[in-house]
N, C-alpha and C positions, 0 to 999 in steps of 0.2 A: 237800787244803788243802780246806776246804767252803766252798761259793758265800758262805756268809755271811760267811765270814772274809773271802774277797777283799772283799765289801761295804766290812768295815771297816777294811781296807787301803786300798779306795780312798778313803772318807772323810778318812782321815788324810793322805795324798797330797793331797788336795783342799785341805787348811787351811794345806797347808805343810810341817809338819813332815818331815823327813826320815824314811824307816819303818826305820831301822836305829839311831836316837837313843834314848838312854835314856828320854826322855818318850815316843814314838812306843809304845816295847815296853811301860812302864808303862800305856798307854792300851788296849793290845791284850790284856795279861795280865787287866787289871777287867773288860773287858767281853764276851772272847770266851767265856766261860762261860754267859754270856747265852742267846746265839745257838745253842748245843746246847739249852739247856733248853725256846727256844721252837720250836725244829723238832723236837723230841721231842713237844709237846704239840700242834703244828699234826696231826701226824697222829693221833695218838689224840683229837682233837675231833674231825676228819672220820669217825672209826668210831662216836662216840655219834652214833646219830638217834633222837628220841624222836617216837614217829605215835601213842604213845596214853600214858595216863592209867595204864594197871598198869604201864608200866616204871620204877619205883623205882628198881629198881636204877643203870638207865642217868642220873636224873635224878641221884641221889646223887652218882654218878660227877659230872657234870659241873659239880656245885656244889663239888664236892672241887678240880677243877681249875682252878674260875674262881676258888677262894680261892687254891689254889695260884700261879696267875699274878698273884692280885692281889700277894700278899705280893711275887713277883719283882718286879713292876713298881715296888713301894713301896721297893726296896731299890737297884733300878735310878736311881731318881729322888734319893737320897739320899747314891748315892755319887756322880751328877754332883754334885750342889750342894758336896760334902765338894774332890773334885778342882775343880770351878772357884774354892772359898773360895781353896782354897790357890795355885792359879795365880794368882788377885789379889794375894794378898800377896806373893807371888814379885813380879808385875810392879811393884808398890807397892815394894818393895827395889830392884829394879833401877835403875826411874826415881830413886829417890832416890840410889844410887850414882851415877847417871850424872850429873845435876845437881851434887853435890858436883864433882864433875871437869872437868866444864863449865866451873863456877865461876871452878877455878885456872888452865884452859887458857885462855879465853876473852881475857881481859885482856892474855895474853902474845901469843895469837896477833894480837890487835888494833894491838899495840905492833908487832910485826915487820913488821905487814902497813902499817902509814904509815912504817917505816924504807924497806921495799922500794920502796914507791910515793910515794917522796920528790918526786920529778919531774913526776908525775901530779898529786899533790896542788896542785905550786905552780901546774902551767900552770891547773888548775881554778878557784884563786883566785885568779887574774889574770884569763880569761874571767867570774869574776863581776862581778871589778872592772870590766872593761872593758864589761859588761853592764847595770852600775849607772849608769855615766858614762851608756851611750847611752840608758835611760831617763830620765836627767835631762835630757839635752839634749832628747828628743825633746817632754819635759814643758814646759821652755820656750819652745821653738818654738810647741807648740798654744798656752800661754799669751798669746805675742804675737801668735800669729794669732786666736783669741778677739778680743783687744783690738783689732784692725785690723778683723775682720768686726761688732763692736759700734761703733765708730766708722761705719763705712761702713753701716750701719742707721740711724745717728741722722741720717746726712748725708742718707740718702735721707729718711727721715720728715718732716725740715725740707723737702724739695723737694716731698712730696707734699702738706705744709700749704699751701705754696705755691700747688703747680698746684690744689688742690682751690678755694681763693680768688679764683684767675683761673675759674676754670670757673664758678662760683657765680657771680660778677658775669655772665659772657659769657652765663649761663642765664637771669640777671634780664633783662639787655636782648634775648634771644631771646621770652621770654614776654611785653614789652611788646609785640614786634616782633608777634609773634603776634595777640596781643590785637585790635591793631589793625588788622590782616590778616583775621582774622575780623570783624571789625566790616563791616570793606571788603566782603569775601564774602558777608555777610549781604544787606548792603545791594545787590549787584546780584544775589542769588537771589532777593532778594523782586522786586527790578525784570524778571528773568526769568522769575519764576512767573506776573507778572503779564502779560506776552507770551505767555507759553505758552500762558495761560488764555484770553486771546483766541483766540488761534492754535487751540487746541482746539475753540473755540467756532464759528469758522468751519471747521475740518474737519469739526464734526458736521455744520453746516448742508449744506457739499459731498456729505456722503455720505449725507442723508435724501434730498439731491437724484438721487443716483445710485442710489440702493436704489431711488427711485420708478421712475427709470428703467428700472432693470432687473426690477422685476416688470411695468412695461409691456410690455418687450421679449419677456419669459417669457410672457408670457399671448398674446403675438401668435403666439411660436413654438409654445404647446400648442395653439392651437388650427392652428395647422399641422401638426401632428405628430396630432393629433386628425383632419384633413381627409388626411393622407397615409393613416394610419389605414385610414379609410375605405373610402380608394378603392383597398388594398391586397385587404379584405378582399373587395371587391365584384370585384376584379380576380382572387383566387382562386376566389369563388364562379363566376365565368365561366365561369373556368379548369377548375375540377371539373364545371362543366355540361356544357361541350360535351365533355372528355374522355369522362364516362360516355357521350352519346347518340354517339361515335365506338366507343366500347370494343360498347356494346349492338347500335348496327350491324353491327359486324364480326363478331362473334359469332354476329348472323342470317345470316350470309350461309349459302346452302345452294346446293349443285352438283346440275345436271342431269346426270341418268342419262343422258340420250339426247345431249346436244348437249355435256355438261361444261362448262356456260355457271354464270355465276356470278350466282343471285337472289337477292332480299330475298323475306320471307316474301307479303309483297302481290303477288310475281308482275313488278317490275319489273325490270329489269337493274342488274348489280350491277360489271360492267365495262361498260369503253369498247370502242372497236371494236378497239383494238389489244391485248386480253385483259388489261389493265392494271383493279385496282379502282377502281370510279367513286369520285370525292367524295361526301361523304355530304352536304354542302351548300355553299353558294358558300364557306366561309372557307377551305374544301379543294380548292377547283377548279383542276385544274393539276398536284395533285401526283400522282403513281403508285406504284402501291403494288408498284415493284423491291424486288431483295433485293442485297446486296452483301456476300461473304464478309469478313471480318475474323480476326485471331488470337485464339484464349478468349482471350488474358491484355489484350489491349487492350480487348473488348468487358466486362471484369471493372473493368478503370482505368476505365472512363466508366461504370460504374453506382454503383461508392463511389466515387471522388475518390480512392482511396488508388495511388500511382503505382506498377503492376508493369508495365507492357508496359516495353520495351526505349528506345523513342523519344520523346520528346513530337509528332515530326512524327506518330507513329501515332495519339495521342489526338487532334490536327486533324484530321485527314484521317476521321475516324469521326466526330467534330461536327460539322463542315461536311458530310457525308454525311447523316446524319439530319437536320441543319434545311434543309439547300438551299442555302446560299451560303456564301461565303467570309467567317469570322468576324472581327469584328475583337477587337485584345484586352481592349477592355471588355467585349464579347458573353460573354466565355469563359464568367465565373461562370453566368451566367443559361442559358448554352445547356448546360452541364455539368448542371445541377440539371434542365431540361425534360427532355435524354436519358436522366437517370438514372434519370427516372421512366417513362420509355417501355420503356426496355430491361429495366427490373425487372417489369414487365408480361408481358414475354415470354422473359425468358433467367434471370428471378428464380433458377430451381434451381441455377445455378451457385453462386449464393451460401449455400448451404446445403452447399457440400462441404468437406469436412476441409482443404481445401490452403487456402481462402480465409480458414474460420472461423480458422486458423491464423496468418495475416497480419493480421487484425481485434485480433486478441490481442494478437499483437507490439505493431502501431503503437499500442496503448492502452501497453501496460506496458514496452517495449524500447528501448533507446538508437540512433544515430542508425544507426550500424553494422550494429548486428542488426538492424535495419530494412531495409536496404538488401540484405544478404545473403538473409532471409527473401524480400524480393520477388522477388530473382533469378532462387532455389530454386522460388517457388510460378510464375515463370513457364513456365520450362523445364516443370514440371510440366501446365501447363493447356496448354501446345503440345501436349506427347507425348501427351496424353490426349482431348482435344477437340478438336484443329486447328484448322481453319478454323470460324469460325461468321456463316449467311446472318442478318443482321441488315435490317429495311427502314425508309425513311425516316419521318419523325411525318407524317402524313396531315392535322395542322392548323395552321391559322395560327399562327404566333410573333412575338409582338411583343417582341423582344429591346430594344427603348429607351425602354420606359414608365416613366412617371415614377416607380412604385415603386420600380422595380428601381434606376432610376439614382439614387434617393434611398439607397436601400439599400448601395448599391454605393460612393457617397459616402461 
């Protein structure tokens, strides 16, 4: 059996027909021959290949084959229509016969079904009756409920009208009372406004007097401030002059190559009998150019005001030594300023070290904990690198209680 025949049988099976039924055999007989023709011409057509205009024989054979296959295709279509029309006529005949038979059988079947299901039918009729009675009862209850609700709504409406009239009467009385209260309030406000205007006039008069007094006091204070500023400028100028003179004097000291004595350029002695440098003027009389060693971190603390040393007593010690006295608390600020200037002129190179510069930066930007850690680290580095540093006391007179610095401290 060829593959084409197998395809026909597969189509028959898929349609639902039994392959052994007469109808199926009839269909296979009608169409199987065409499969053989199609297979034969499939081989012939593949052998006909036209590639040149001179192949007239092949072109003629292709035409003959095409017309032959067209004839078979038309025959197949005609056979399809014949078989389908016959099947439609058979279907109509089958439907007609079945309808006649059903028309005879169905009434008898329905009658017998009623006789068989007599009890079920009676039960259904009773259930329907009960359902109708329940619906009628529910409808009566609904009507009664709606009537009661309508009566209640009417009662509420009448009660609302009564309450509305009472509220309107109450509102009218309240409006009359409010009008009387507004009139009284207006009278009181007018009286209060008059009293307030009088008080405001009195307040302005007092304020004008106070303003005049304030301006007077401010003028006096400004005069005092100008006086203090002049005193400050004078004191600063005098301090700078003395400092410059001292620095020039100290820088001009020379050492005698024979006796190692300290001399000024004019030949006068620059040291006292005990070998210490003599005072440059009356203001420095009594001071000696002795030196004392202090830890490097204590010296940096005195120069910068940034607390790097371990104990505050160390700062007090160096300030007392530099100023030659035992400082009081209110004198520390001025003393620190003077000592910082004195130390920077002699040991300012310490401030340019990387360690101290790092502390300056952290002190400006860091938090409290960071500043403390950096100060502790710098203290250890300064002590390990520079150890002890010899410093000399200030050789000019300090006035740590003058008017200007006292006013600034206050």
